[in-house]
N, CA, C and O atoms as a Maestro MAE file, in Angstrom:
{
 s_m_m2io_version
 :::
 2.0.0
}

f_m_ct {
 s_m_title
 :::
 protein
 m_atom[348] {
  # First column is atom index #
  i_m_mmod_type
  r_m_x_coord
  r_m_y_coord
  r_m_z_coord
  i_m_residue_number
  s_m_chain_name
  s_m_pdb_residue_name
  s_m_pdb_atom_name
  i_m_atomic_number
  :::
  1 25 0.839 -1.177 0.000 1 A "MET " " N  " 7
  2 3 0.000 0.000 0.000 1 A "MET " " CA " 6
  3 2 0.887 1.244 0.000 1 A "MET " " C  " 6
  4 15 1.930 1.265 0.653 1 A "MET " " O  " 8
  5 25 0.492 2.234 -0.699 2 A "HIS " " N  " 7
  6 3 1.183 3.505 -0.851 2 A "HIS " " CA " 6
  7 2 1.205 4.278 0.475 2 A "HIS " " C  " 6
  8 15 0.178 4.391 1.146 2 A "HIS " " O  " 8
  9 25 2.361 4.801 0.845 3 A "VAL " " N  " 7
  10 3 2.495 5.629 2.051 3 A "VAL " " CA " 6
  11 2 2.420 7.092 1.633 3 A "VAL " " C  " 6
  12 15 3.104 7.523 0.705 3 A "VAL " " O  " 8
  13 25 1.594 7.833 2.320 4 A "ILE " " N  " 7
  14 3 1.359 9.240 1.998 4 A "ILE " " CA " 6
  15 2 2.516 10.089 2.497 4 A "ILE " " C  " 6
  16 15 2.981 9.943 3.627 4 A "ILE " " O  " 8
  17 25 2.971 10.990 1.612 5 A "GLU " " N  " 7
  18 3 4.126 11.818 1.940 5 A "GLU " " CA " 6
  19 2 3.852 13.311 1.852 5 A "GLU " " C  " 6
  20 15 4.747 14.113 2.116 5 A "GLU " " O  " 8
  21 25 2.630 13.704 1.485 6 A "THR " " N  " 7
  22 3 2.326 15.133 1.374 6 A "THR " " CA " 6
  23 2 1.303 15.539 2.441 6 A "THR " " C  " 6
  24 15 0.435 14.755 2.825 6 A "THR " " O  " 8
  25 25 1.431 16.775 2.901 7 A "GLU " " N  " 7
  26 3 0.511 17.267 3.931 7 A "GLU " " CA " 6
  27 2 -0.929 17.269 3.451 7 A "GLU " " C  " 6
  28 15 -1.830 16.887 4.198 7 A "GLU " " O  " 8
  29 25 -1.160 17.689 2.225 8 A "GLU " " N  " 7
  30 3 -2.516 17.759 1.700 8 A "GLU " " CA " 6
  31 2 -3.171 16.381 1.676 8 A "GLU " " C  " 6
  32 15 -4.323 16.233 2.082 8 A "GLU " " O  " 8
  33 25 -2.450 15.390 1.209 9 A "ALA " " N  " 7
  34 3 -2.999 14.029 1.171 9 A "ALA " " CA " 6
  35 2 -3.220 13.485 2.587 9 A "ALA " " C  " 6
  36 15 -4.192 12.770 2.833 9 A "ALA " " O  " 8
  37 25 -2.326 13.822 3.511 10 A "ALA " " N  " 7
  38 3 -2.481 13.388 4.900 10 A "ALA " " CA " 6
  39 2 -3.714 14.030 5.528 10 A "ALA " " C  " 6
  40 15 -4.448 13.370 6.264 10 A "ALA " " O  " 8
  41 25 -3.946 15.292 5.248 11 A "ARG " " N  " 7
  42 3 -5.156 15.976 5.753 11 A "ARG " " CA " 6
  43 2 -6.409 15.314 5.199 11 A "ARG " " C  " 6
  44 15 -7.366 15.072 5.934 11 A "ARG " " O  " 8
  45 25 -6.403 15.021 3.903 12 A "ARG " " N  " 7
  46 3 -7.571 14.376 3.282 12 A "ARG " " CA " 6
  47 2 -7.840 13.009 3.913 12 A "ARG " " C  " 6
  48 15 -8.987 12.670 4.205 12 A "ARG " " O  " 8
  49 25 -6.791 12.236 4.120 13 A "LEU " " N  " 7
  50 3 -6.970 10.925 4.746 13 A "LEU " " CA " 6
  51 2 -7.517 11.070 6.161 13 A "LEU " " C  " 6
  52 15 -8.441 10.350 6.539 13 A "LEU " " O  " 8
  53 25 -6.968 11.980 6.939 14 A "ALA " " N  " 7
  54 3 -7.436 12.195 8.314 14 A "ALA " " CA " 6
  55 2 -8.908 12.572 8.325 14 A "ALA " " C  " 6
  56 15 -9.674 12.066 9.145 14 A "ALA " " O  " 8
  57 25 -9.304 13.448 7.429 15 A "ARG " " N  " 7
  58 3 -10.704 13.874 7.355 15 A "ARG " " CA " 6
  59 2 -11.606 12.737 6.893 15 A "ARG " " C  " 6
  60 15 -12.739 12.618 7.360 15 A "ARG " " O  " 8
  61 25 -11.121 11.909 5.992 16 A "ALA " " N  " 7
  62 3 -11.916 10.768 5.523 16 A "ALA " " CA " 6
  63 2 -12.152 9.773 6.659 16 A "ALA " " C  " 6
  64 15 -13.258 9.257 6.820 16 A "ALA " " O  " 8
  65 25 -11.123 9.511 7.432 17 A "ILE " " N  " 7
  66 3 -11.261 8.592 8.563 17 A "ILE " " CA " 6
  67 2 -12.221 9.172 9.598 17 A "ILE " " C  " 6
  68 15 -13.106 8.470 10.089 17 A "ILE " " O  " 8
  69 25 -12.050 10.444 9.929 18 A "ALA " " N  " 7
  70 3 -12.937 11.092 10.905 18 A "ALA " " CA " 6
  71 2 -14.368 11.149 10.383 18 A "ALA " " C  " 6
  72 15 -15.316 10.993 11.152 18 A "ALA " " O  " 8
  73 25 -14.526 11.369 9.097 19 A "SER " " N  " 7
  74 3 -15.858 11.401 8.493 19 A "SER " " CA " 6
  75 2 -16.547 10.042 8.619 19 A "SER " " C  " 6
  76 15 -17.740 9.969 8.913 19 A "SER " " O  " 8
  77 25 -15.794 8.978 8.398 20 A "ASP " " N  " 7
  78 3 -16.349 7.634 8.578 20 A "ASP " " CA " 6
  79 2 -16.753 7.403 10.032 20 A "ASP " " C  " 6
  80 15 -17.807 6.826 10.302 20 A "ASP " " O  " 8
  81 25 -15.924 7.848 10.957 21 A "LEU " " N  " 7
  82 3 -16.277 7.727 12.373 21 A "LEU " " CA " 6
  83 2 -17.592 8.445 12.662 21 A "LEU " " C  " 6
  84 15 -18.454 7.922 13.369 21 A "LEU " " O  " 8
  85 25 -17.736 9.634 12.115 22 A "SER " " N  " 7
  86 3 -18.945 10.416 12.312 22 A "SER " " CA " 6
  87 2 -20.156 9.723 11.696 22 A "SER " " C  " 6
  88 15 -21.222 9.658 12.308 22 A "SER " " O  " 8
  89 25 -19.989 9.217 10.509 23 A "LEU " " N  " 7
  90 3 -21.085 8.574 9.790 23 A "LEU " " CA " 6
  91 2 -21.587 7.327 10.506 23 A "LEU " " C  " 6
  92 15 -22.796 7.124 10.618 23 A "LEU " " O  " 8
  93 25 -20.689 6.505 10.984 24 A "TYR " " N  " 7
  94 3 -21.065 5.216 11.555 24 A "TYR " " CA " 6
  95 2 -21.299 5.235 13.063 24 A "TYR " " C  " 6
  96 15 -21.700 4.221 13.635 24 A "TYR " " O  " 8
  97 25 -21.057 6.358 13.710 25 A "ASN " " N  " 7
  98 3 -21.195 6.431 15.173 25 A "ASN " " CA " 6
  99 2 -21.984 7.649 15.631 25 A "ASN " " C  " 6
  100 15 -21.722 8.184 16.708 25 A "ASN " " O  " 8
  101 25 -22.921 8.084 14.850 26 A "GLU " " N  " 7
  102 3 -23.674 9.310 15.151 26 A "GLU " " CA " 6
  103 2 -24.297 9.287 16.547 26 A "GLU " " C  " 6
  104 15 -24.172 10.259 17.293 26 A "GLU " " O  " 8
  105 25 -24.960 8.197 16.905 27 A "ASP " " N  " 7
  106 3 -25.612 8.135 18.223 27 A "ASP " " CA " 6
  107 2 -24.601 8.224 19.362 27 A "ASP " " C  " 6
  108 15 -24.840 8.919 20.349 27 A "ASP " " O  " 8
  109 25 -23.480 7.529 19.233 28 A "LYS " " N  " 7
  110 3 -22.445 7.586 20.265 28 A "LYS " " CA " 6
  111 2 -21.867 8.999 20.377 28 A "LYS " " C  " 6
  112 15 -21.586 9.477 21.476 28 A "LYS " " O  " 8
  113 25 -21.696 9.651 19.241 29 A "ILE " " N  " 7
  114 3 -21.140 11.009 19.245 29 A "ILE " " CA " 6
  115 2 -22.085 11.965 19.958 29 A "ILE " " C  " 6
  116 15 -21.657 12.757 20.798 29 A "ILE " " O  " 8
  117 25 -23.365 11.892 19.623 30 A "LEU " " N  " 7
  118 3 -24.343 12.768 20.274 30 A "LEU " " CA " 6
  119 2 -24.370 12.539 21.779 30 A "LEU " " C  " 6
  120 15 -24.371 13.494 22.556 30 A "LEU " " O  " 8
  121 25 -24.391 11.283 22.189 31 A "THR " " N  " 7
  122 3 -24.386 10.955 23.617 31 A "THR " " CA " 6
  123 2 -23.100 11.444 24.272 31 A "THR " " C  " 6
  124 15 -23.137 12.022 25.358 31 A "THR " " O  " 8
  125 25 -21.967 11.215 23.620 32 A "GLY " " N  " 7
  126 3 -20.679 11.623 24.172 32 A "GLY " " CA " 6
  127 2 -20.558 13.125 24.345 32 A "GLY " " C  " 6
  128 15 -19.992 13.599 25.331 32 A "GLY " " O  " 8
  129 25 -21.087 13.872 23.389 33 A "ILE " " N  " 7
  130 3 -21.044 15.341 23.503 33 A "ILE " " CA " 6
  131 2 -21.981 15.808 24.609 33 A "ILE " " C  " 6
  132 15 -21.610 16.655 25.421 33 A "ILE " " O  " 8
  133 25 -23.177 15.267 24.645 34 A "GLN " " N  " 7
  134 3 -24.139 15.673 25.664 34 A "GLN " " CA " 6
  135 2 -23.653 15.359 27.073 34 A "GLN " " C  " 6
  136 15 -23.923 16.115 28.007 34 A "GLN " " O  " 8
  137 25 -22.942 14.253 27.229 35 A "ASN " " N  " 7
  138 3 -22.479 13.834 28.554 35 A "ASN " " CA " 6
  139 2 -21.019 14.178 28.827 35 A "ASN " " C  " 6
  140 15 -20.466 13.797 29.859 35 A "ASN " " O  " 8
  141 25 -20.403 14.896 27.903 36 A "ASP " " N  " 7
  142 3 -19.006 15.320 28.038 36 A "ASP " " CA " 6
  143 2 -18.057 14.136 28.267 36 A "ASP " " C  " 6
  144 15 -17.153 14.201 29.100 36 A "ASP " " O  " 8
  145 25 -18.282 13.052 27.508 37 A "ASN " " N  " 7
  146 3 -17.391 11.902 27.597 37 A "ASN " " CA " 6
  147 2 -17.176 11.259 26.219 37 A "ASN " " C  " 6
  148 15 -17.068 10.040 26.093 37 A "ASN " " O  " 8
  149 25 -17.121 12.098 25.217 38 A "LEU " " N  " 7
  150 3 -16.986 11.626 23.838 38 A "LEU " " CA " 6
  151 2 -15.773 10.721 23.654 38 A "LEU " " C  " 6
  152 15 -15.882 9.652 23.053 38 A "LEU " " O  " 8
  153 25 -14.634 11.137 24.161 39 A "TYR " " N  " 7
  154 3 -13.416 10.350 23.964 39 A "TYR " " CA " 6
  155 2 -13.476 9.011 24.707 39 A "TYR " " C  " 6
  156 15 -12.857 8.039 24.275 39 A "TYR " " O  " 8
  157 25 -14.197 8.952 25.791 40 A "ASP " " N  " 7
  158 3 -14.364 7.676 26.493 40 A "ASP " " CA " 6
  159 2 -15.271 6.742 25.698 40 A "ASP " " C  " 6
  160 15 -14.961 5.563 25.527 40 A "ASP " " O  " 8
  161 25 -16.374 7.265 25.220 41 A "ILE " " N  " 7
  162 3 -17.337 6.454 24.477 41 A "ILE " " CA " 6
  163 2 -16.752 5.940 23.165 41 A "ILE " " C  " 6
  164 15 -17.007 4.799 22.780 41 A "ILE " " O  " 8
  165 25 -15.982 6.757 22.486 42 A "LEU " " N  " 7
  166 3 -15.425 6.385 21.179 42 A "LEU " " CA " 6
  167 2 -13.947 6.007 21.234 42 A "LEU " " C  " 6
  168 15 -13.269 6.005 20.207 42 A "LEU " " O  " 8
  169 25 -13.456 5.695 22.402 43 A "GLU " " N  " 7
  170 3 -12.022 5.422 22.554 43 A "GLU " " CA " 6
  171 2 -11.527 4.368 21.561 43 A "GLU " " C  " 6
  172 15 -10.515 4.580 20.893 43 A "GLU " " O  " 8
  173 25 -12.212 3.265 21.459 44 A "GLU " " N  " 7
  174 3 -11.775 2.180 20.580 44 A "GLU " " CA " 6
  175 2 -11.801 2.600 19.110 44 A "GLU " " C  " 6
  176 15 -10.850 2.341 18.372 44 A "GLU " " O  " 8
  177 25 -12.884 3.244 18.689 45 A "GLU " " N  " 7
  178 3 -13.016 3.669 17.302 45 A "GLU " " CA " 6
  179 2 -11.994 4.733 16.928 45 A "GLU " " C  " 6
  180 15 -11.408 4.684 15.846 45 A "GLU " " O  " 8
  181 25 -11.779 5.695 17.821 46 A "ILE " " N  " 7
  182 3 -10.805 6.755 17.565 46 A "ILE " " CA " 6
  183 2 -9.400 6.175 17.476 46 A "ILE " " C  " 6
  184 15 -8.622 6.561 16.603 46 A "ILE " " O  " 8
  185 25 -9.075 5.261 18.364 47 A "GLU " " N  " 7
  186 3 -7.744 4.653 18.346 47 A "GLU " " CA " 6
  187 2 -7.548 3.807 17.084 47 A "GLU " " C  " 6
  188 15 -6.467 3.815 16.496 47 A "GLU " " O  " 8
  189 25 -8.566 3.095 16.677 48 A "GLU " " N  " 7
  190 3 -8.474 2.306 15.441 48 A "GLU " " CA " 6
  191 2 -8.211 3.221 14.244 48 A "GLU " " C  " 6
  192 15 -7.387 2.909 13.385 48 A "GLU " " O  " 8
  193 25 -8.915 4.343 14.195 49 A "GLY " " N  " 7
  194 3 -8.693 5.323 13.134 49 A "GLY " " CA " 6
  195 2 -7.300 5.919 13.187 49 A "GLY " " C  " 6
  196 15 -6.663 6.116 12.152 49 A "GLY " " O  " 8
  197 25 -6.824 6.206 14.392 50 A "ARG " " N  " 7
  198 3 -5.477 6.763 14.564 50 A "ARG " " CA " 6
  199 2 -4.420 5.785 14.046 50 A "ARG " " C  " 6
  200 15 -3.471 6.193 13.375 50 A "ARG " " O  " 8
  201 25 -4.583 4.509 14.353 51 A "GLU " " N  " 7
  202 3 -3.616 3.505 13.896 51 A "GLU " " CA " 6
  203 2 -3.672 3.340 12.375 51 A "GLU " " C  " 6
  204 15 -2.638 3.141 11.736 51 A "GLU " " O  " 8
  205 25 -4.851 3.421 11.803 52 A "LEU " " N  " 7
  206 3 -4.967 3.377 10.342 52 A "LEU " " CA " 6
  207 2 -4.235 4.568 9.730 52 A "LEU " " C  " 6
  208 15 -3.473 4.413 8.776 52 A "LEU " " O  " 8
  209 25 -4.471 5.757 10.282 53 A "PHE " " N  " 7
  210 3 -3.798 6.961 9.793 53 A "PHE " " CA " 6
  211 2 -2.285 6.816 9.918 53 A "PHE " " C  " 6
  212 15 -1.550 7.115 8.977 53 A "PHE " " O  " 8
  213 25 -1.818 6.357 11.081 54 A "ARG " " N  " 7
  214 3 -0.385 6.180 11.323 54 A "ARG " " CA " 6
  215 2 0.222 5.230 10.289 54 A "ARG " " C  " 6
  216 15 1.339 5.453 9.822 54 A "ARG " " O  " 8
  217 25 -0.500 4.186 9.936 55 A "SER " " N  " 7
  218 3 0.029 3.183 9.009 55 A "SER " " CA " 6
  219 2 0.090 3.675 7.565 55 A "SER " " C  " 6
  220 15 0.785 3.092 6.733 55 A "SER " " O  " 8
  221 25 -0.639 4.750 7.272 56 A "ARG " " N  " 7
  222 3 -0.732 5.228 5.884 56 A "ARG " " CA " 6
  223 2 0.090 6.459 5.583 56 A "ARG " " C  " 6
  224 15 0.210 6.843 4.419 56 A "ARG " " O  " 8
  225 25 0.674 7.104 6.616 57 A "VAL " " N  " 7
  226 3 1.453 8.323 6.385 57 A "VAL " " CA " 6
  227 2 2.873 8.158 6.922 57 A "VAL " " C  " 6
  228 15 3.128 7.329 7.795 57 A "VAL " " O  " 8
  229 25 3.793 8.965 6.384 58 A "VAL " " N  " 7
  230 3 5.158 8.942 6.904 58 A "VAL " " CA " 6
  231 2 5.144 9.504 8.328 58 A "VAL " " C  " 6
  232 15 4.286 10.323 8.655 58 A "VAL " " O  " 8
  233 25 6.082 9.076 9.176 59 A "PRO " " N  " 7
  234 3 6.086 9.511 10.583 59 A "PRO " " CA " 6
  235 2 6.068 11.026 10.773 59 A "PRO " " C  " 6
  236 15 5.439 11.519 11.709 59 A "PRO " " O  " 8
  237 25 6.732 11.755 9.919 60 A "GLU " " N  " 7
  238 3 6.776 13.221 10.061 60 A "GLU " " CA " 6
  239 2 5.375 13.826 9.936 60 A "GLU " " C  " 6
  240 15 5.070 14.815 10.603 60 A "GLU " " O  " 8
  241 25 4.532 13.251 9.101 61 A "LEU " " N  " 7
  242 3 3.177 13.769 8.945 61 A "LEU " " CA " 6
  243 2 2.273 13.326 10.088 61 A "LEU " " C  " 6
  244 15 1.377 14.068 10.490 61 A "LEU " " O  " 8
  245 25 2.493 12.145 10.607 62 A "PHE " " N  " 7
  246 3 1.698 11.693 11.747 62 A "PHE " " CA " 6
  247 2 1.891 12.632 12.934 62 A "PHE " " C  " 6
  248 15 0.940 12.926 13.660 62 A "PHE " " O  " 8
  249 25 3.095 13.093 13.126 63 A "GLU " " N  " 7
  250 3 3.421 13.973 14.253 63 A "GLU " " CA " 6
  251 2 2.784 15.355 14.148 63 A "GLU " " C  " 6
  252 15 2.803 16.110 15.121 63 A "GLU " " O  " 8
  253 25 2.224 15.702 12.999 64 A "LYS " " N  " 7
  254 3 1.613 17.027 12.822 64 A "LYS " " CA " 6
  255 2 0.160 17.076 13.299 64 A "LYS " " C  " 6
  256 15 -0.496 18.108 13.162 64 A "LYS " " O  " 8
  257 25 -0.347 15.985 13.851 65 A "ASN " " N  " 7
  258 3 -1.676 15.937 14.476 65 A "ASN " " CA " 6
  259 2 -2.840 16.208 13.525 65 A "ASN " " C  " 6
  260 15 -3.872 16.724 13.955 65 A "ASN " " O  " 8
  261 25 -2.700 15.879 12.270 66 A "PHE " " N  " 7
  262 3 -3.805 16.058 11.328 66 A "PHE " " CA " 6
  263 2 -5.022 15.232 11.732 66 A "PHE " " C  " 6
  264 15 -6.159 15.679 11.578 66 A "PHE " " O  " 8
  265 25 -4.786 14.044 12.243 67 A "TYR " " N  " 7
  266 3 -5.898 13.181 12.635 67 A "TYR " " CA " 6
  267 2 -6.655 13.788 13.814 67 A "TYR " " C  " 6
  268 15 -7.885 13.837 13.795 67 A "TYR " " O  " 8
  269 25 -5.950 14.243 14.820 68 A "GLU " " N  " 7
  270 3 -6.617 14.841 15.977 68 A "GLU " " CA " 6
  271 2 -7.413 16.084 15.587 68 A "GLU " " C  " 6
  272 15 -8.507 16.314 16.103 68 A "GLU " " O  " 8
  273 25 -6.863 16.879 14.680 69 A "ARG " " N  " 7
  274 3 -7.580 18.067 14.202 69 A "ARG " " CA " 6
  275 2 -8.847 17.672 13.464 69 A "ARG " " C  " 6
  276 15 -9.883 18.318 13.619 69 A "ARG " " O  " 8
  277 25 -8.774 16.627 12.670 70 A "ALA " " N  " 7
  278 3 -9.947 16.164 11.926 70 A "ALA " " CA " 6
  279 2 -11.020 15.652 12.886 70 A "ALA " " C  " 6
  280 15 -12.210 15.877 12.663 70 A "ALA " " O  " 8
  281 25 -10.611 14.975 13.937 71 A "ILE " " N  " 7
  282 3 -11.563 14.500 14.946 71 A "ILE " " CA " 6
  283 2 -12.299 15.685 15.557 71 A "ILE " " C  " 6
  284 15 -13.522 15.657 15.697 71 A "ILE " " O  " 8
  285 25 -11.568 16.704 15.914 72 A "ILE " " N  " 7
  286 3 -12.182 17.891 16.521 72 A "ILE " " CA " 6
  287 2 -13.117 18.572 15.526 72 A "ILE " " C  " 6
  288 15 -14.245 18.918 15.875 72 A "ILE " " O  " 8
  289 25 -12.659 18.766 14.299 73 A "ASP " " N  " 7
  290 3 -13.482 19.445 13.292 73 A "ASP " " CA " 6
  291 2 -14.751 18.677 12.958 73 A "ASP " " C  " 6
  292 15 -15.831 19.266 12.895 73 A "ASP " " O  " 8
  293 25 -14.638 17.376 12.744 74 A "LEU " " N  " 7
  294 3 -15.768 16.610 12.223 74 A "LEU " " CA " 6
  295 2 -16.632 15.963 13.294 74 A "LEU " " C  " 6
  296 15 -17.816 15.722 13.059 74 A "LEU " " O  " 8
  297 25 -16.079 15.678 14.446 75 A "LEU " " N  " 7
  298 3 -16.882 15.037 15.485 75 A "LEU " " CA " 6
  299 2 -17.348 16.014 16.554 75 A "LEU " " C  " 6
  300 15 -18.363 15.773 17.207 75 A "LEU " " O  " 8
  301 25 -16.627 17.108 16.740 76 A "ILE " " N  " 7
  302 3 -16.991 18.033 17.812 76 A "ILE " " CA " 6
  303 2 -17.513 19.361 17.273 76 A "ILE " " C  " 6
  304 15 -18.647 19.737 17.568 76 A "ILE " " O  " 8
  305 25 -16.711 20.076 16.492 77 A "LYS " " N  " 7
  306 3 -17.133 21.386 15.987 77 A "LYS " " CA " 6
  307 2 -18.424 21.303 15.182 77 A "LYS " " C  " 6
  308 15 -19.281 22.181 15.280 77 A "LYS " " O  " 8
  309 25 -18.559 20.255 14.393 78 A "SER " " N  " 7
  310 3 -19.753 20.138 13.548 78 A "SER " " CA " 6
  311 2 -21.013 19.887 14.371 78 A "SER " " C  " 6
  312 15 -22.124 19.993 13.852 78 A "SER " " O  " 8
  313 25 -20.846 19.558 15.640 79 A "LYS " " N  " 7
  314 3 -21.994 19.295 16.514 79 A "LYS " " CA " 6
  315 2 -22.214 20.439 17.501 79 A "LYS " " C  " 6
  316 15 -22.799 20.234 18.564 79 A "LYS " " O  " 8
  317 25 -21.761 21.617 17.166 80 A "GLY " " N  " 7
  318 3 -21.886 22.774 18.051 80 A "GLY " " CA " 6
  319 2 -23.308 23.147 18.398 80 A "GLY " " C  " 6
  320 15 -23.541 23.869 19.367 80 A "GLY " " O  " 8
  321 25 -24.256 22.669 17.625 81 A "HIS " " N  " 7
  322 3 -25.667 22.976 17.866 81 A "HIS " " CA " 6
  323 2 -26.283 22.096 18.962 81 A "HIS " " C  " 6
  324 15 -27.406 22.349 19.398 81 A "HIS " " O  " 8
  325 25 -25.567 21.080 19.402 82 A "ILE " " N  " 7
  326 3 -26.083 20.161 20.409 82 A "ILE " " CA " 6
  327 2 -25.915 20.762 21.795 82 A "ILE " " C  " 6
  328 15 -24.844 21.262 22.139 82 A "ILE " " O  " 8
  329 25 -26.959 20.712 22.573 83 A "LYS " " N  " 7
  330 3 -26.904 21.233 23.925 83 A "LYS " " CA " 6
  331 2 -26.032 20.328 24.787 83 A "LYS " " C  " 6
  332 15 -26.242 19.117 24.849 83 A "LYS " " O  " 8
  333 25 -25.042 20.941 25.456 84 A "CYS " " N  " 7
  334 3 -24.151 20.164 26.304 84 A "CYS " " CA " 6
  335 2 -23.523 21.051 27.373 84 A "CYS " " C  " 6
  336 15 -23.727 22.265 27.392 84 A "CYS " " O  " 8
  337 25 -22.762 20.429 28.255 85 A "LYS " " N  " 7
  338 3 -22.098 21.137 29.348 85 A "LYS " " CA " 6
  339 2 -20.928 22.005 28.868 85 A "LYS " " C  " 6
  340 15 -20.551 22.972 29.530 85 A "LYS " " O  " 8
  341 25 -20.364 21.653 27.720 86 A "LEU " " N  " 7
  342 3 -19.170 22.364 27.232 86 A "LEU " " CA " 6
  343 2 -19.453 23.756 26.715 86 A "LEU " " C  " 6
  344 15 -18.605 24.640 26.839 86 A "LEU " " O  " 8
  345 25 -20.625 23.977 26.136 87 A "TRP " " N  " 7
  346 3 -20.940 25.285 25.582 87 A "TRP " " CA " 6
  347 2 -22.373 25.659 25.805 87 A "TRP " " C  " 6
  348 15 -22.801 26.738 25.395 87 A "TRP " " O  " 8
  :::
 }
 m_bond[347] {
  # First column is bond index #
  i_m_from
  i_m_to
  i_m_order
  :::
  1 1 2 1
  2 2 3 1
  3 3 4 2
  4 3 5 1
  5 5 6 1
  6 6 7 1
  7 7 8 2
  8 7 9 1
  9 9 10 1
  10 10 11 1
  11 11 12 2
  12 11 13 1
  13 13 14 1
  14 14 15 1
  15 15 16 2
  16 15 17 1
  17 17 18 1
  18 18 19 1
  19 19 20 2
  20 19 21 1
  21 21 22 1
  22 22 23 1
  23 23 24 2
  24 23 25 1
  25 25 26 1
  26 26 27 1
  27 27 28 2
  28 27 29 1
  29 29 30 1
  30 30 31 1
  31 31 32 2
  32 31 33 1
  33 33 34 1
  34 34 35 1
  35 35 36 2
  36 35 37 1
  37 37 38 1
  38 38 39 1
  39 39 40 2
  40 39 41 1
  41 41 42 1
  42 42 43 1
  43 43 44 2
  44 43 45 1
  45 45 46 1
  46 46 47 1
  47 47 48 2
  48 47 49 1
  49 49 50 1
  50 50 51 1
  51 51 52 2
  52 51 53 1
  53 53 54 1
  54 54 55 1
  55 55 56 2
  56 55 57 1
  57 57 58 1
  58 58 59 1
  59 59 60 2
  60 59 61 1
  61 61 62 1
  62 62 63 1
  63 63 64 2
  64 63 65 1
  65 65 66 1
  66 66 67 1
  67 67 68 2
  68 67 69 1
  69 69 70 1
  70 70 71 1
  71 71 72 2
  72 71 73 1
  73 73 74 1
  74 74 75 1
  75 75 76 2
  76 75 77 1
  77 77 78 1
  78 78 79 1
  79 79 80 2
  80 79 81 1
  81 81 82 1
  82 82 83 1
  83 83 84 2
  84 83 85 1
  85 85 86 1
  86 86 87 1
  87 87 88 2
  88 87 89 1
  89 89 90 1
  90 90 91 1
  91 91 92 2
  92 91 93 1
  93 93 94 1
  94 94 95 1
  95 95 96 2
  96 95 97 1
  97 97 98 1
  98 98 99 1
  99 99 100 2
  100 99 101 1
  101 101 102 1
  102 102 103 1
  103 103 104 2
  104 103 105 1
  105 105 106 1
  106 106 107 1
  107 107 108 2
  108 107 109 1
  109 109 110 1
  110 110 111 1
  111 111 112 2
  112 111 113 1
  113 113 114 1
  114 114 115 1
  115 115 116 2
  116 115 117 1
  117 117 118 1
  118 118 119 1
  119 119 120 2
  120 119 121 1
  121 121 122 1
  122 122 123 1
  123 123 124 2
  124 123 125 1
  125 125 126 1
  126 126 127 1
  127 127 128 2
  128 127 129 1
  129 129 130 1
  130 130 131 1
  131 131 132 2
  132 131 133 1
  133 133 134 1
  134 134 135 1
  135 135 136 2
  136 135 137 1
  137 137 138 1
  138 138 139 1
  139 139 140 2
  140 139 141 1
  141 141 142 1
  142 142 143 1
  143 143 144 2
  144 143 145 1
  145 145 146 1
  146 146 147 1
  147 147 148 2
  148 147 149 1
  149 149 150 1
  150 150 151 1
  151 151 152 2
  152 151 153 1
  153 153 154 1
  154 154 155 1
  155 155 156 2
  156 155 157 1
  157 157 158 1
  158 158 159 1
  159 159 160 2
  160 159 161 1
  161 161 162 1
  162 162 163 1
  163 163 164 2
  164 163 165 1
  165 165 166 1
  166 166 167 1
  167 167 168 2
  168 167 169 1
  169 169 170 1
  170 170 171 1
  171 171 172 2
  172 171 173 1
  173 173 174 1
  174 174 175 1
  175 175 176 2
  176 175 177 1
  177 177 178 1
  178 178 179 1
  179 179 180 2
  180 179 181 1
  181 181 182 1
  182 182 183 1
  183 183 184 2
  184 183 185 1
  185 185 186 1
  186 186 187 1
  187 187 188 2
  188 187 189 1
  189 189 190 1
  190 190 191 1
  191 191 192 2
  192 191 193 1
  193 193 194 1
  194 194 195 1
  195 195 196 2
  196 195 197 1
  197 197 198 1
  198 198 199 1
  199 199 200 2
  200 199 201 1
  201 201 202 1
  202 202 203 1
  203 203 204 2
  204 203 205 1
  205 205 206 1
  206 206 207 1
  207 207 208 2
  208 207 209 1
  209 209 210 1
  210 210 211 1
  211 211 212 2
  212 211 213 1
  213 213 214 1
  214 214 215 1
  215 215 216 2
  216 215 217 1
  217 217 218 1
  218 218 219 1
  219 219 220 2
  220 219 221 1
  221 221 222 1
  222 222 223 1
  223 223 224 2
  224 223 225 1
  225 225 226 1
  226 226 227 1
  227 227 228 2
  228 227 229 1
  229 229 230 1
  230 230 231 1
  231 231 232 2
  232 231 233 1
  233 233 234 1
  234 234 235 1
  235 235 236 2
  236 235 237 1
  237 237 238 1
  238 238 239 1
  239 239 240 2
  240 239 241 1
  241 241 242 1
  242 242 243 1
  243 243 244 2
  244 243 245 1
  245 245 246 1
  246 246 247 1
  247 247 248 2
  248 247 249 1
  249 249 250 1
  250 250 251 1
  251 251 252 2
  252 251 253 1
  253 253 254 1
  254 254 255 1
  255 255 256 2
  256 255 257 1
  257 257 258 1
  258 258 259 1
  259 259 260 2
  260 259 261 1
  261 261 262 1
  262 262 263 1
  263 263 264 2
  264 263 265 1
  265 265 266 1
  266 266 267 1
  267 267 268 2
  268 267 269 1
  269 269 270 1
  270 270 271 1
  271 271 272 2
  272 271 273 1
  273 273 274 1
  274 274 275 1
  275 275 276 2
  276 275 277 1
  277 277 278 1
  278 278 279 1
  279 279 280 2
  280 279 281 1
  281 281 282 1
  282 282 283 1
  283 283 284 2
  284 283 285 1
  285 285 286 1
  286 286 287 1
  287 287 288 2
  288 287 289 1
  289 289 290 1
  290 290 291 1
  291 291 292 2
  292 291 293 1
  293 293 294 1
  294 294 295 1
  295 295 296 2
  296 295 297 1
  297 297 298 1
  298 298 299 1
  299 299 300 2
  300 299 301 1
  301 301 302 1
  302 302 303 1
  303 303 304 2
  304 303 305 1
  305 305 306 1
  306 306 307 1
  307 307 308 2
  308 307 309 1
  309 309 310 1
  310 310 311 1
  311 311 312 2
  312 311 313 1
  313 313 314 1
  314 314 315 1
  315 315 316 2
  316 315 317 1
  317 317 318 1
  318 318 319 1
  319 319 320 2
  320 319 321 1
  321 321 322 1
  322 322 323 1
  323 323 324 2
  324 323 325 1
  325 325 326 1
  326 326 327 1
  327 327 328 2
  328 327 329 1
  329 329 330 1
  330 330 331 1
  331 331 332 2
  332 331 333 1
  333 333 334 1
  334 334 335 1
  335 335 336 2
  336 335 337 1
  337 337 338 1
  338 338 339 1
  339 339 340 2
  340 339 341 1
  341 341 342 1
  342 342 343 1
  343 343 344 2
  344 343 345 1
  345 345 346 1
  346 346 347 1
  347 347 348 2
  :::
 }
}
């Protein structure tokens, strides 16, 4: 399998993985945001995605936290309309 070496491709992969997490775990995400325990509820899924991302990009790109940023953008920021303790 091809290893990603460009920042743009690494960002796209991170967003694709986070998008899949969002698509397949909507109920868990809503519950996690409402109860302020999103990372606990999705720990296994997030870690699986992180390992997939790590396996597909060069180490220098993994260290730039593109995956973590994508998680925040697609799983948290996009749910800003949900009533919760955080905001």
